[in-house]
C-alpha positions in Angstrom: -17.4 1.7 7.8 -14.6 2.6 5.4 -13.3 0.0 3.0 -9.8 0.0 1.6 -7.7 -1.3 -1.4 -4.1 -2.0 -0.5 -1.5 -2.6 -3.2 2.0 -4.1 -2.5 4.5 -3.4 -5.2 5.7 -6.4 -7.2 8.4 -4.6 -9.1 11.8 -6.2 -9.2 13.5 -3.8 -6.8 10.7 -4.0 -4.3 10.7 -7.8 -4.5 14.5 -7.8 -3.9 13.8 -5.6 -0.9 11.3 -8.0 0.6 7.9 -7.1 -0.9 6.8 -10.7 -1.1 7.2 -11.0 2.7 5.3 -7.7 3.1 2.4 -9.1 1.0 2.3 -12.3 3.0 2.3 -10.3 6.3 -0.5 -8.2 5.0 -2.6 -11.2 3.9 -2.0 -12.9 7.3 -2.7 -9.8 9.4 -6.0 -9.2 7.5 -7.0 -12.8 8.0 -6.0 -12.8 11.7 -8.1 -9.7 12.4 -11.0 -10.8 10.1 -10.6 -7.7 7.9 -10.6 -9.3 4.4 -14.1 -7.9 3.7 -12.8 -4.5 4.7 -9.6 -4.4 2.6 -8.9 -5.8 -0.8 -5.3 -6.8 -1.1 -3.5 -7.0 -4.4 -0.1 -6.7 -6.0 0.5 -3.5 -7.9 3.1 -2.7 -10.5 6.1 -0.5 -10.1 5.3 3.0 -8.7 8.6 4.4 -9.7 10.0 4.9 -6.2 12.1 1.7 -6.4 14.9 3.2 -4.1 12.3 3.7 -1.4 10.7 0.3 -1.5 9.1 -2.0 -0.7 6.2 0.3 -1.5 2.6 0.0 -0.4 -0.3 2.2 -1.4 -3.6 2.2 0.5 -6.6 3.9 -0.9 -10.1 4.3 0.5 -12.6 2.4 -1.7 -15.1 5.0 -2.8 -17.1 2.7 -4.8 -15.9 4.1 -8.1 -15.9 1.5 -10.9 -12.4 0.1 -11.4 -11.1 0.9 -14.8 -8.7 -1.8 -16.0 -6.8 0.8 -18.0 -6.4 3.2 -15.1 -2.8 3.9 -14.0 -3.7 3.4 -10.4 -1.9 0.1 -10.2 1.4 1.7 -11.0 1.3 5.4 -10.0 0.1 7.6 -7.2 -3.2 9.2 -8.2 -3.4 12.0 -5.6 -6.9 10.9 -4.7 -8.4 11.8 -1.3 -7.7 9.0 1.2 -4.6 7.7 -0.8 -1.6 6.9 1.4 1.8 5.9 0.2 4.0 3.9 2.6 7.7 3.3 1.8 10.5 1.1 3.2 7.9 -1.5 4.3 8.7 -4.6 6.3 6.5 -7.4 7.5 6.4 -5.8 11.0 5.5 -2.4 9.6 2.8 -4.0 7.5 1.2 -5.6 10.5 1.1 -2.1 12.1 -0.5 -0.6 9.0 -3.2 -3.3 9.1 -3.9 -2.8 12.8 -3.9 1.0 12.8 -4.8 2.1 9.3 -7.1 -0.7 8.1 -8.7 -1.7 11.4 -8.8 1.6 13.2 -8.9 4.1 10.3 -5.8 5.9 11.6 -3.0 6.1 8.9 0.5 5.6 10.3 2.0 9.0 9.6 5.6 8.1 10.5 5.6 5.4 7.8 4.4 7.7 5.0 6.7 7.8 2.0 7.7 11.1 0.5 8.0 10.6 -3.2 10.9 12.4 -4.7 10.2 15.0 -7.4 13.4 14.0 -9.1 15.0 17.4 -8.3 18.2 17.5 -6.3 17.4 21.0 -5.0 
């Protein structure tokens, strides 16, 4: 069985956009479905995609030791199994928990597409 780590951004722009409600919805959905042992939920720092928030990152837990100095709490790492969701709402979060966390099926239409910063 896969295990996941889910991070809901707590940066100021994401909070203004409703990330606190997204975090609450995630916590409630995980509890309702009995998935707390399958998914560790935490608040991450700013991922730098503020204009696309609220942002959520889901990673498969591979058992690697967590490095407290790792930038994983505030940047995308490009790791296998890493999924970035943007424009999240409480309703979308419940769907991510039901489909991605419970059924191991990432919700493709909610994937964020980080800007490269280029206008081309």
